C-alpha positions as a Markdown table, in Angstrom:
| # | Residue | x | y | z |
|---|---|---|---|---|
| 1 | Met | -9.8 | -4.3 | -10.4 |
| 2 | Ala | -6.7 | -5.3 | -12.4 |
| 3 | Cys | -4.1 | -7.2 | -10.3 |
| 4 | Phe | -0.7 | -5.3 | -9.6 |
| 5 | Glu | 2.2 | -7.1 | -8.1 |
| 6 | Arg | 2.8 | -6.6 | -4.5 |
| 7 | Gly | 6.2 | -8.1 | -4.1 |
| 8 | Ser | 9.5 | -6.5 | -5.5 |
| 9 | Pro | 10.7 | -8.8 | -8.4 |
| 10 | Ala | 14.3 | -7.5 | -7.9 |
| 11 | Leu | 14.2 | -8.5 | -4.1 |
| 12 | Lys | 12.6 | -11.7 | -4.8 |
| 13 | Glu | 15.3 | -12.7 | -7.3 |
| 14 | Ile | 18.1 | -11.9 | -4.9 |
| 15 | Leu | 16.5 | -13.8 | -2.0 |
| 16 | Leu | 15.8 | -16.8 | -4.2 |
| 17 | Lys | 19.4 | -16.6 | -5.2 |
| 18 | Leu | 20.5 | -16.8 | -1.6 |
| 19 | Tyr | 18.2 | -19.7 | -0.8 |
| 20 | Arg | 19.1 | -21.7 | -3.9 |
| 21 | Ala | 22.9 | -21.3 | -3.5 |
| 22 | Gln | 24.8 | -24.6 | -3.3 |
| 23 | Lys | 27.5 | -22.8 | -1.0 |
| 24 | Pro | 27.5 | -19.8 | 1.2 |
| 25 | Ile | 27.4 | -16.5 | -0.4 |
| 26 | Glu | 28.7 | -13.3 | 1.0 |
| 27 | Ile | 26.5 | -10.4 | -0.1 |
| 28 | Asp | 25.8 | -6.8 | 1.0 |
| 29 | His | 23.5 | -5.3 | -1.5 |
| 30 | His | 21.5 | -2.1 | -1.5 |
| 31 | Leu | 18.4 | -2.1 | -3.7 |
| 32 | Tyr | 16.4 | 1.1 | -4.7 |
| 33 | Glu | 12.9 | 1.3 | -6.2 |
| 34 | Phe | 10.2 | 3.9 | -6.8 |
| 35 | Gly | 9.2 | 6.4 | -4.3 |
| 36 | Ser | 12.5 | 6.3 | -2.4 |
| 37 | Val | 12.1 | 2.8 | -1.3 |
| 38 | Glu | 15.5 | 1.2 | -0.4 |
| 39 | Tyr | 16.4 | -2.5 | 0.6 |
| 40 | His | 19.5 | -3.6 | 2.2 |
| 41 | Val | 20.3 | -7.3 | 2.0 |
| 42 | Gln | 23.2 | -8.9 | 4.0 |
| 43 | Cys | 24.4 | -12.3 | 4.3 |
| 44 | Ser | 27.8 | -13.6 | 5.6 |
| 45 | Val | 29.5 | -16.7 | 4.8 |
| 46 | Ser | 30.5 | -17.0 | 8.5 |
| 47 | Asp | 26.6 | -17.4 | 9.1 |
| 48 | Pro | 25.0 | -18.5 | 6.1 |
| 49 | Gln | 21.7 | -19.7 | 7.4 |
| 50 | Leu | 20.8 | -16.0 | 8.2 |
| 51 | Thr | 20.0 | -13.2 | 6.0 |
| 52 | Tyr | 19.3 | -9.6 | 7.2 |
| 53 | Leu | 16.9 | -7.7 | 5.2 |
| 54 | Ser | 16.4 | -3.9 | 6.1 |
| 55 | Ile | 13.9 | -1.5 | 4.5 |
| 56 | Ser | 13.4 | 2.3 | 4.3 |
| 57 | Thr | 10.1 | 3.4 | 2.7 |
| 58 | Pro | 8.0 | 6.4 | 2.8 |
| 59 | Leu | 5.0 | 6.0 | 4.9 |
| 60 | Leu | 1.5 | 6.8 | 3.8 |
| 61 | Ser | 1.0 | 9.3 | 6.5 |
| 62 | Gln | 3.5 | 10.5 | 9.0 |
| 63 | Gly | 0.7 | 10.5 | 11.7 |
| 64 | Val | 0.6 | 6.7 | 11.4 |
| 65 | Leu | 4.4 | 6.5 | 12.5 |
| 66 | Gln | 4.6 | 6.2 | 16.2 |
| 67 | Ser | 7.3 | 7.9 | 18.2 |
| 68 | Phe | 8.9 | 4.5 | 19.0 |
| 69 | Gly | 8.7 | 3.3 | 15.3 |
| 70 | Leu | 6.1 | 1.2 | 13.4 |
| 71 | Ser | 2.9 | 0.7 | 14.9 |
| 72 | His | 2.0 | -2.4 | 16.9 |
| 73 | Tyr | -0.4 | -3.4 | 14.3 |
| 74 | Thr | 2.1 | -3.1 | 11.3 |
| 75 | Thr | 4.8 | -5.2 | 13.1 |
| 76 | Gln | 2.1 | -7.8 | 13.7 |
| 77 | Met | 1.5 | -7.8 | 10.1 |
| 78 | Val | 5.1 | -8.1 | 9.1 |
| 79 | Glu | 5.5 | -10.9 | 11.6 |
| 80 | Gly | 2.5 | -12.8 | 10.0 |
| 81 | Ile | 4.3 | -13.1 | 6.7 |
| 82 | Cys | 5.8 | -16.4 | 7.9 |
| 83 | Ser | 6.5 | -16.5 | 11.4 |
| 84 | Asp | 9.0 | -19.4 | 11.4 |
| 85 | Val | 11.3 | -17.8 | 8.7 |
| 86 | Val | 10.8 | -14.2 | 9.4 |
| 87 | Glu | 11.9 | -12.4 | 12.8 |
| 88 | Ile | 11.9 | -8.8 | 13.4 |
| 89 | Phe | 15.5 | -7.8 | 14.4 |
| 90 | Glu | 15.8 | -4.9 | 16.9 |
| 91 | Pro | 16.8 | -2.3 | 17.0 |
| 92 | Ala | 16.7 | -1.8 | 13.1 |
| 93 | Lys | 19.9 | -1.2 | 11.4 |
| 94 | Gln | 20.7 | 2.5 | 11.3 |
| 95 | Gly | 18.9 | 4.5 | 8.5 |
| 96 | Tyr | 16.2 | 2.0 | 8.2 |
| 97 | Gln | 12.6 | 1.5 | 9.7 |
| 98 | Leu | 12.7 | -2.2 | 9.8 |
| 99 | Thr | 15.3 | -5.0 | 9.9 |
| 100 | Leu | 14.1 | -8.8 | 9.4 |
| 101 | Arg | 16.3 | -11.7 | 10.1 |
| 102 | Leu | 15.3 | -14.4 | 7.8 |
| 103 | Asp | 16.2 | -18.1 | 8.4 |
| 104 | Phe | 15.7 | -19.9 | 5.2 |
| 105 | Ser | 16.6 | -23.3 | 6.8 |
| 106 | Lys | 13.1 | -23.0 | 8.4 |
| 107 | Ile | 11.1 | -23.1 | 5.1 |
| 108 | Pro | 9.0 | -26.1 | 5.8 |
| 109 | Asn | 9.0 | -27.5 | 2.3 |
| 110 | Lys | 11.2 | -26.7 | -0.7 |
| 111 | Lys | 8.0 | -26.7 | -3.0 |
| 112 | Asp | 6.6 | -23.7 | -0.8 |
| 113 | Ser | 10.1 | -21.9 | -0.9 |
| 114 | Glu | 9.2 | -19.7 | -4.0 |
| 115 | Lys | 5.7 | -18.7 | -2.4 |
| 116 | Ile | 7.2 | -17.8 | 1.0 |
| 117 | Ile | 10.0 | -15.8 | -0.5 |
| 118 | Glu | 7.5 | -14.0 | -2.7 |
| 119 | Lys | 5.6 | -13.1 | 0.6 |
| 120 | Ile | 8.9 | -11.7 | 2.2 |
| 121 | Ser | 9.6 | -9.7 | -1.1 |
| 122 | Ala | 6.3 | -7.9 | -0.5 |
| 123 | Val | 7.2 | -6.6 | 2.9 |
| 124 | Gln | 6.9 | -2.9 | 1.6 |
| 125 | Ala | 3.5 | -3.4 | 0.5 |
| 126 | Val | 2.6 | -5.2 | 3.8 |
| 127 | Ile | 3.9 | -2.3 | 5.7 |
| 128 | Ile | 2.0 | 0.5 | 3.6 |
| 129 | Ser | -1.3 | -1.5 | 3.5 |
| 130 | Ser | -1.4 | -2.1 | 7.1 |
| 131 | Gln | -1.4 | 1.6 | 7.7 |
| 132 | Leu | -4.4 | 2.1 | 5.6 |
| 133 | Lys | -6.1 | -1.0 | 7.1 |
| 134 | Glu | -5.6 | 0.7 | 10.6 |
| 135 | Met | -7.7 | 3.7 | 9.3 |
| 136 | Leu | -10.2 | 1.7 | 7.6 |
| 137 | Gln | -10.8 | -0.6 | 10.6 |
| 138 | Asn | -11.7 | 2.4 | 12.7 |
| 139 | Val | -14.7 | 3.2 | 10.2 |
| 140 | Asn | -17.1 | 3.2 | 13.1 |
| 141 | Ser | -15.2 | 5.5 | 15.4 |
| 142 | Gln | -16.7 | 8.9 | 16.1 |
| 143 | Asp | -13.5 | 10.9 | 16.7 |
| 144 | Ser | -13.9 | 14.4 | 15.2 |
| 145 | Tyr | -12.8 | 18.0 | 16.2 |
| 146 | Gln | -15.8 | 20.3 | 16.8 |
| 147 | Gly | -18.0 | 17.9 | 14.6 |
| 148 | Met | -15.6 | 18.2 | 11.7 |
| 149 | Tyr | -13.6 | 15.4 | 10.1 |
| 150 | Lys | -10.2 | 16.6 | 9.1 |
| 151 | Pro | -9.1 | 14.8 | 5.8 |
| 152 | Ile | -5.8 | 12.7 | 6.2 |
| 153 | Lys | -3.5 | 13.1 | 3.2 |
| 154 | Leu | -1.8 | 9.8 | 2.0 |
| 155 | Ile | 0.8 | 9.3 | -0.4 |
| 156 | Tyr | 1.5 | 5.7 | -1.9 |
| 157 | His | 3.0 | 6.7 | -5.3 |
| 158 | Pro | 5.0 | 9.9 | -5.5 |
| 159 | Arg | 3.2 | 13.1 | -6.7 |
| 160 | Glu | -0.1 | 11.2 | -6.5 |
| 161 | Pro | -1.6 | 11.9 | -2.9 |
| 162 | Phe | -5.1 | 10.8 | -2.0 |
| 163 | Phe | -7.2 | 11.6 | 1.0 |
| 164 | Val | -9.2 | 9.7 | 3.5 |
| 165 | Ile | -12.0 | 11.4 | 5.7 |
| 166 | Lys | -13.5 | 9.7 | 8.6 |
| 167 | Gln | -17.5 | 10.5 | 8.8 |
| 168 | Pro | -20.3 | 8.9 | 10.7 |
| 169 | Gln | -20.5 | 5.2 | 9.9 |
| 170 | Lys | -18.2 | 5.5 | 6.7 |
| 171 | Ile | -14.7 | 6.7 | 5.5 |
| 172 | Ile | -14.6 | 8.6 | 2.2 |
| 173 | Ala | -11.5 | 8.2 | 0.0 |
| 174 | Ile | -10.9 | 10.9 | -2.5 |
| 175 | Phe | -8.6 | 11.0 | -5.3 |
| 176 | Pro | -7.5 | 14.1 | -7.1 |
| 177 | Met | -6.8 | 13.0 | -10.9 |
| 178 | Arg | -4.2 | 14.8 | -13.0 |
| 179 | Phe | -3.1 | 13.8 | -16.7 |
| 180 | Lys | -0.5 | 15.0 | -19.0 |
| 181 | Glu | -2.5 | 14.8 | -22.2 |
| 182 | Asp | -6.0 | 16.2 | -23.1 |
| 183 | Ser | -6.8 | 13.0 | -24.9 |
| 184 | Asp | -6.1 | 11.0 | -21.6 |
| 185 | Val | -8.4 | 13.4 | -19.7 |
| 186 | Ile | -11.2 | 12.6 | -22.2 |
| 187 | Ile | -10.7 | 8.9 | -21.8 |
| 188 | Ala | -10.5 | 8.9 | -18.1 |
| 189 | Thr | -13.6 | 11.2 | -17.7 |
| 190 | Ala | -15.7 | 8.5 | -19.7 |
| 191 | Phe | -14.2 | 5.8 | -17.6 |
| 192 | Phe | -15.1 | 7.6 | -14.3 |
| 193 | Gln | -18.7 | 8.0 | -15.6 |
| 194 | Glu | -18.7 | 4.3 | -16.3 |
| 195 | Leu | -17.5 | 3.4 | -12.9 |
| 196 | Met | -20.4 | 5.5 | -11.4 |
| 197 | Asp | -23.0 | 3.8 | -13.6 |
| 198 | Val | -21.7 | 0.2 | -12.9 |
| 199 | Gly | -21.5 | 0.9 | -9.3 |
| 200 | Ser | -25.0 | 1.9 | -9.3 |
| 201 | Ser | -26.2 | -1.4 | -10.7 |
| 202 | Glu | -27.5 | -4.4 | -8.7 |
| 203 | Lys | -24.8 | -6.5 | -9.8 |
| 204 | Trp | -22.0 | -4.1 | -8.1 |
| 205 | Ala | -24.1 | -3.3 | -5.2 |
| 206 | Lys | -21.5 | -4.6 | -2.8 |
| 207 | Ala | -18.7 | -2.6 | -3.9 |
| 208 | Pro | -17.9 | 1.0 | -2.6 |
| 209 | Pro | -20.1 | 3.6 | -4.3 |
| 210 | Cys | -18.1 | 5.8 | -6.7 |
| 211 | Asn | -18.7 | 9.3 | -7.5 |
| 212 | Trp | -16.8 | 11.7 | -9.8 |
| 213 | Ser | -16.8 | 15.7 | -9.7 |
| 214 | Pro | -14.9 | 18.2 | -11.8 |
| 215 | Ile | -14.6 | 20.3 | -8.8 |
| 216 | Pro | -13.2 | 19.6 | -5.4 |
| 217 | Pro | -15.8 | 18.0 | -3.0 |
| 218 | Pro | -16.6 | 19.9 | 0.1 |
| 219 | Glu | -14.8 | 17.5 | 2.4 |
| 220 | Leu | -11.4 | 18.9 | 1.0 |
| 221 | Arg | -12.3 | 22.5 | 1.8 |
| 222 | Gly | -9.2 | 24.0 | 3.2 |
| 223 | Glu | -6.7 | 22.0 | 1.5 |
| 224 | Thr | -3.8 | 23.4 | -0.4 |
| 225 | Phe | -4.1 | 24.7 | -3.9 |
| 226 | Asn | -1.6 | 22.3 | -5.5 |
| 227 | Asp | -3.6 | 19.4 | -4.0 |
| 228 | Leu | -6.9 | 20.7 | -5.4 |
| 229 | Ser | -5.6 | 21.8 | -8.8 |
| 230 | Thr | -6.4 | 19.0 | -11.3 |
| 231 | Asn | -7.5 | 18.6 | -14.8 |
| 232 | Gly | -9.4 | 15.4 | -14.4 |
| 233 | Gly | -11.7 | 16.2 | -11.3 |
| 234 | Phe | -12.1 | 14.2 | -8.2 |
| 235 | Val | -12.9 | 10.4 | -7.8 |
| 236 | Ser | -14.3 | 9.4 | -4.4 |
| 237 | Phe | -15.5 | 6.1 | -3.0 |
| 238 | Asp | -17.6 | 5.6 | 0.1 |
| 239 | Ile | -16.1 | 2.9 | 2.5 |
| 240 | Phe | -18.8 | 1.3 | 4.8 |
| 241 | Pro | -18.1 | -1.3 | 7.3 |
| 242 | Arg | -19.3 | -4.1 | 5.2 |
| 243 | His | -16.3 | -3.2 | 2.8 |
| 244 | Val | -13.7 | -3.9 | 5.5 |
| 245 | Glu | -15.0 | -7.1 | 7.1 |
| 246 | Ser | -12.9 | -10.1 | 7.2 |
| 247 | Lys | -11.1 | -10.8 | 3.9 |
| 248 | Arg | -12.7 | -7.8 | 2.1 |
| 249 | Leu | -10.4 | -5.6 | 4.0 |
| 250 | Asp | -7.2 | -6.5 | 2.1 |
| 251 | Lys | -9.1 | -6.4 | -1.0 |
| 252 | Thr | -10.5 | -2.8 | -0.5 |
| 253 | Val | -7.0 | -1.7 | 0.8 |
| 254 | Trp | -5.1 | -2.8 | -2.2 |
| 255 | Ser | -7.7 | -1.7 | -4.6 |
| 256 | Leu | -7.5 | 1.9 | -3.1 |
| 257 | Leu | -3.8 | 1.9 | -3.0 |
| 258 | Asn | -3.6 | 1.2 | -6.7 |
| 259 | Phe | -6.5 | 3.2 | -8.0 |
| 260 | Tyr | -4.1 | 5.5 | -9.8 |
| 261 | Ala | -2.1 | 2.8 | -11.4 |
| 262 | Tyr | -5.3 | 1.2 | -12.5 |
| 263 | Val | -6.7 | 4.1 | -14.1 |
| 264 | Lys | -3.5 | 4.8 | -15.8 |
| 265 | Tyr | -3.4 | 1.3 | -17.1 |
| 266 | His | -7.0 | 1.6 | -18.4 |
| 267 | Val | -6.3 | 5.0 | -20.1 |
| 268 | Lys | -3.1 | 3.3 | -21.7 |
| 269 | Val | -5.0 | 0.4 | -23.3 |
| 270 | Thr | -7.9 | 2.2 | -24.3 |
């Protein structure tokens, strides 16, 4: 799948400016990005070693947000960005879900500085992807209600929800596909058929099986009309335990989060 940038280029630029400054800089900057993402960067000349980065971001699913804040797993993932440089500041500054205290003086090697700051600029992607990772890591769980597995609606990009449904021994990810132009529908439909054909080949046997249907799959029965109203049908992937083992987990999660963007890219360049 095509590689989509995880970090915020604008945030990375600001943090690099602070790190490379020859003299202390006073900064109190708000940065807004797609999907109602907001960053707040603060640095004072009285304490130039420390930079405070606050973030507010819509979550994939409100059900993942604990009553006391972000889940323990999510905070662990954030702390793992670079534990020497990044520290979670508590409580988070008002209006934000998370505030990080950054100490650029602890970056071990100047040659590594850009790589570390690039990781920090991807904190929003870490927060979002960690939520989906938690869901996928529970692929073998047997929790259900009277034998039924309720779809969980997730939103990574505005107006582009997708669903994950836990089932015995697997998780199904379903994407309702919508396009503005009829020509896009034709291109995309052919692409979905190609995905199914390629996925059934021996070469791609390790990839999650893909299916496409022009009508809502039975797993989405009971969802709202708006969510089921499409002109491009429904694409689904079956996620088995082997797809979320070790390093495969991160690749699977990032591919699912960016599936809509990947399809749009393919349609655009075709």
